[in-house]
Structures are given as C-alpha cells and as structure tokens.
N, C-alpha and C positions, 0 to 999 in steps of 0.2 A: 483707433476710434477718435473721430473729432470731438472737439469739446463745443463746436458752433452748433447752433439749433439748425438740423437739417429738415426739408421737406421730404415726402416721399410718393409714391405713386399715389395718383388720385383713386380714391374709395369709388366703387361702383355706384352708379347711380347721381354720381356729385361732378361728372365731367363738365368740362367748358368746351365751347367749340373754338379751338385753335385759331381758325381763320377770322372768327368774327373778334376775337380779342386783339390779335394782332393787327387788324385794319382799323380797329379805332384807337388802339393805343400809338400807332405810327401816325394817325391824323392829328395826334395831340402832343406827341413826343417824337418828332420827325428825325431824332439822331438815333433812334434805336435800329440795329442792325441785325439781320438774319431772321430766321423763324424760330419763334419762342417754344421753348419746352415749358410745358407747364405740370407742377406737382402741387402737392396739397400738405400742410403742417398738421400734424396729427391732433394738436393741442385744440381745445375750444369744442364747446357743446352746443354753441349758439350759431352765431355768424361763422361763414366759411371763410378761411384764409387759405390763399394760393400763391405760391411762388411762381412768378414768370420769369424765364432766364432767356434773356436776349445772349448774344454775342459779346457784347458790350456793355450790358447793364443787367442787374437784378431787381426787379419790382414787387410788391405786395398787392394783391389784389382781394378785396374784401367784398363778399355779398352774402345777403341773407340765405338761411338754410332753405332747402327744397320742400314742399309740400305745404299744408294748412298752417298759418301763424297767427298766434296770438292778436288783436286788433291792437294796433298802436307800437307793437314788437318790431324790432329789425329796422327802425329806420335809418337806412345807411346815409342820408344825406345830412341827417343831424348829427350823426355821430362824427362825419367829416368835417362839417362845420365848426363843431365844438374844437376839434383838433386844430384847425386852421386858427380860430380866435386864441387857442391856449398857447400855441407855440412859441409866441414872442415872450411870454411871461413864464411859462414852464418848459424848458428847453428839452425836456425827456421824450416829448410827444413826437413820433415821425412825420416827416414833410408829407402833406396831402399833395399830389401832383395832377391828379384828374379825377372830376366827379362825373357820373353819368346818370342823368335821372330819365332818359330816354328808353322805356321799357321794351322797345322793339328791339333795342341792340342785344338784350340778353335775358330778356323776360322779367327783368327786375332792376332795381337801382344798383349801382356798385360803385366802389371808387379805387384809385390806385395810389399807394404809397410807397416812400422810400423804404429799402430793406435796411433795418440794423442789423449789423453781424455781429453778434455775440453768443454768450451762453445764457439760456433760458432754463431756470431750474424748474424741473419736473418732478417726478415722484421721489428720484434719489439724485443726488449730487454725482456726477461722475467721479469715479475714482482718481482720474489723472490730476485733479485739481488739489488735492492732497491736502485737504482742510483739516486744520487743527480745530480743538474748541474753541481755541481763542480768536481765530480767524472765523470761524463758523458764527460766533456771537457778532463780532465786527460787521460781517456781511448782513447778518439778520438786522442788526440795528440800522444799516445802511439802507435797507428796504424799508423800513418803518419809517425813517426820516423823510422819505420820498412821499409817503403818504402825510405825513405832518406839513411838509412842505406846500403840498396840494391844498390842505386845508386853510393855508395862511395865503393864498392867490388872492389878490384884488380882483373881483369879479366884475367890478365897474370898470376898472382900468381895461381888463380883458375885453370887454364889451359882453359878457355873458349873463347879464342881469336878467336877461328873457328866459332863462332857462327853469326857473322855479316858481313857485307861488310864495315862499318864504314861510312863515309862523304857521304852524298846523302840519307840519311835513309829516310828524310821527304819526299824528292820527290818519293822515291820508294813506301813509303806508301800511298802517295795521288794517284798515277798512279796505284798501285797494288788494293788497296780498291775500287777503281773506276771500274777497270775490274771485280772483284770479284762480285760487286753489279749487274753491268748488265748483268753478267753470269747467277747470281742466280734470276732475277726478273720474278716474276709472273706476270700475266696480271691484277693483282687488287691492285698494289701497285703504288706509285708515282714513276718518273724516276730519282728524285734528279739531274738531269742535271745541273740545275742552282747552287746548292751546289757544285757539283764536279768543275763547272767551277769557282767558287769563291775560292775554296781551292787552284787549280792550279794557279791563279793569285796572291795569297796573302800568298804562302807558303814562309817561310824564306829562304835566301839565302844560310845560312848555319846552322848547328847544334849549340845550346849551349855547347854540349859535346856529346860524346860517352861513355856510361855507359852500364851495363848491366841492364836491364829492364823487369820487369815482364809481363806487356801486359795486366793481367787481376786481376790488384790489387783492391780487393773490401772487404768490412768487411766478407763477408760469405767465403772469403778464408783466414781469419786468425782464429787461433785456440786462445782462453783466458784461463788462469789458473782459474778455478773455484773459488779460493780463494780471490785471489787479483786481477784479471782480466788483468794481464800483457800478452804480446803476447809470447806464447810458439811455435806457427808454424805458417808457410805461405804455403798455399797448392796452387795446380793446376799451374804447371808451362810449360803447355802446349805451351804456346806461348812466352815465354822468349826467348829474344834474346839481341844483342848489338843495342842500338840505341839512341835516343835523348830522354833524362829523362823528358823533358816538354811533349814528346807526351805521356809518361806513366802516368804522372799527369793528362792530359787532359782525357787519357782514364778511369781512376778512376772517375774523377768528373762527366763522363755521366752519373753515376749511382746514383749521390748525389742529391738527392731528397731532398730538406730543407722547412721549414714550410711555405714560403711565395710562393711557386710554385704553378702552376694552378692544378686546381682538375684533369685534365687528367695524369698530370706527377705523382701526388700525387697517382694515381691508379696505376701507374708502380713501384712505391715504392716497393724494395725488401731487403733494408738494413735500419737500425735504424737511418738514417742521419737524421731526423727531430725531434729526441729526445731532450728535454730540456737541455741544455749546448751544445748540437754538434755544431762545427763552421760551419759556412758557407762557400758555395765554395770559395766567395772571402777572406775568412779568411785563408782556407787551401791554396792557392797560395799564399797569403803574408806570411805564416808560412814557406811554403817551402822555398821560395825566399831568407828570412832571414835564414833559416838553411843552405842552399846549397851555397848561394851566387851567384846562376843563377839570371839573368835577368828576371823578369817575368811581366814586366808592359803592355807589349802587348800581353796578354795570350789569346785574343779572336780567333785566329787561332787555337790554342790547344783545345780549347772548343768545337768549330764548328766541328774542325776533330775528337774529340772524341766522341761526338753524331753521326756522320756520319759513323764512324767505328762501333758502336753500332748496328746502322740500317743495316749495313752489316752482322754482325755476326748475328742479329736476322733474317734479310732475308735468310740467308742459312740455317737456322733451319726452319724457315717457308716454304721454298722450299721443304723440306723433309716432313714436315707436309701436304703441300696442295697436295703431289704427293702420298700421303698415304704410304710412306716410314717410318714414325713413328707414333704412335697415342698417345703420351703422353699428356693428356689433357691440361697440363700446357702451351703447345705450341699453343692451339687453337686462341689466339687473338695477335699472333704476327705480323700479316699483319696488322692489325689495329696499333698495337705498331710502325712498319716501318714508316705508314703514318705521323702519328703524329710527330716522330722523324724528318720528312722532314721540317714539319711547324716550328719546334723547331728551326733547322738550320736556317730555312729563315728568322725567327725573330730576332735570335742573329745576321746574318748578316746585317740585315737592321739597328741594332742599333750600329753595330762595326763602329769605326773610323779608321780602318786600310784601 
C-alpha cells in the first residue's frame, strides 16, 4: 500500500473532456508530453480536484462542482490569486501554473497547479507510518504550527489587504452564515434558530485581531513529507480571507473528533484526530493561545460558531444532493449530519458559561 495520496477513477457525472484539457494545458505548458490520463481525488466536498497525468509531469486541476452553486461561492480565480500572492511569504502553498477564466473552454473557471507528492492524513493514519503517541503528538503540533504561522503572515507585504473588510468580521460571519443556512434549508433538516439567536447574542464586541485566515484548515488539507511527516503543503484556499483568527481555529476544531466524543460524532470523523497521542480540542486551544498570545479563555462562542458554520457548509452540499444536482454517494448522509450538528451546538450552548 502506498503512503502517497492517490487519485482514483473519476466519479460518474464529474468527468472532464480529456481532449479539451490536453489542448488547453499544452498551449500554456508546451513541454507536456503524451495524452493525459485524468483521475480524481476522493477528498473534498466542495471544489473538485483532479490529477492530470502526462508522460513527463503530473498536474492538479481544480474546478467548481457541477450543478447549482451558492452566489459568490467557488470563485476559482480568487482562490488561485490568493495562492499566487501568498506563495512568496508562506511556502506551503502549491505553485499555480495556469488560470482559465474563459468559460467556453470547460463551462467554468478553473486553474492548474503543481502536484505536491506526499501523505494527506484522512480518516486514519496508514499503519505503515508506525506512529508512536509521541510522534503523533509532534505531528499534530506541527500541523497547528502551520495555522499559527499563517495567522502571523504580513498581509500588507503579501498584497492581500483587499481580501477582507477588517473589523466587524465576526458579526458579518454570524449574519452571513445564518442567511446562507436559511436559504439552503430543505424541509428535512432542523431550523437552527435557537443556535443562530445565541450566536447573535453572544458574539464578541471586537475581534482578537484581523489576520489572514484559511477558513477550512483540516488535516486532509495538509500534505506531509512521507519521510519525516513534516508539513510540505497546505491546500484548499477557496475560503481564505482576512478575519478573526479564533474563528479560523473554531472552524478547524469543528472537525476535531476526539476519543471521548459520542458514537454519532465518531461516525462523522474524517481525520485522524482520535489517534493515540493526538491533542484534545482543549489542548489545541491552550497550545494556540500560548503560541500566539491571543486570549482564548472564553472559547465557547468560537466552538459553537465553528459547528454551525460546518452545518451551513454541509447543508449547502445537502441541498444540491437533495435536489439531484450531484450524485456523489458520500453526500447521502449530510442531512442527518446537519441535524446532529444542531444538537451538538445546543448541548454546547447549554453547558456554556457565556
């Protein structure tokens, strides 16, 4: 079994025209040889990621999902340009090689980037890694360190000042995701009204800081060197912006299923955060606070918001699946997931001292 993250056969309904892709890429990268084979990576429930294999080079192509998309979502050119600007000051970003804004080529915007060859941690670590608890903890800290490093990027020097509006980010996120959830709600899911009201009432008056944030920082969005497991890449910059870094951390921890979580949350686990030696959510928050100097004592709001935002993302995907706009079988339980996430939010609210 290979430790390197491998692509698979393209899912039905998400195929690309090989001739179209080949013609476009060879016009921009004339050194490419042969006819490409196109495969697809299993990870990712939003933008689609393909491996384009030539005789002499492997490339990654990113395009938006098929079907109806929420207004303003899946802006491929924004994602690619963030990566281009960030690469000189945050070396873990893959190099962007080509951008296509001409929708007559493929029916959508798309971009092509270098392939980073390494281990992408998904639901479980490969047994071949032979990770001890100490090595797992060091790996975990290394991943969190990359989030901390991102939050310290000088956005002015990187030319990324334009990405966000600055102060008021938290309030905009609460109102924005509340509106998105209501717009995407289907008749089989909970309304989250109590959760949204609590978030509105408990939101902090000001941000702890305004920094560059990833907005989807997870283990399966990092690439590890297969030799020593240090981070060589951070992927999926679709939702990067300027905002409160604690919101970024809360979003990351929404996916963080640990060993003492309930069986339903365990079934939703998609990254190896339950492995022996992994930091708990509370340990991550404490570590992050120590390394950044940001006050993290009252983190309940960010935890609840992270879960609510995850529910909003899942519901937008469930809307497409529910209405037959995608047939990806991995989305079949997203409606059930959304309902569970409302219960999890309400349990945290009940236990909160805010």
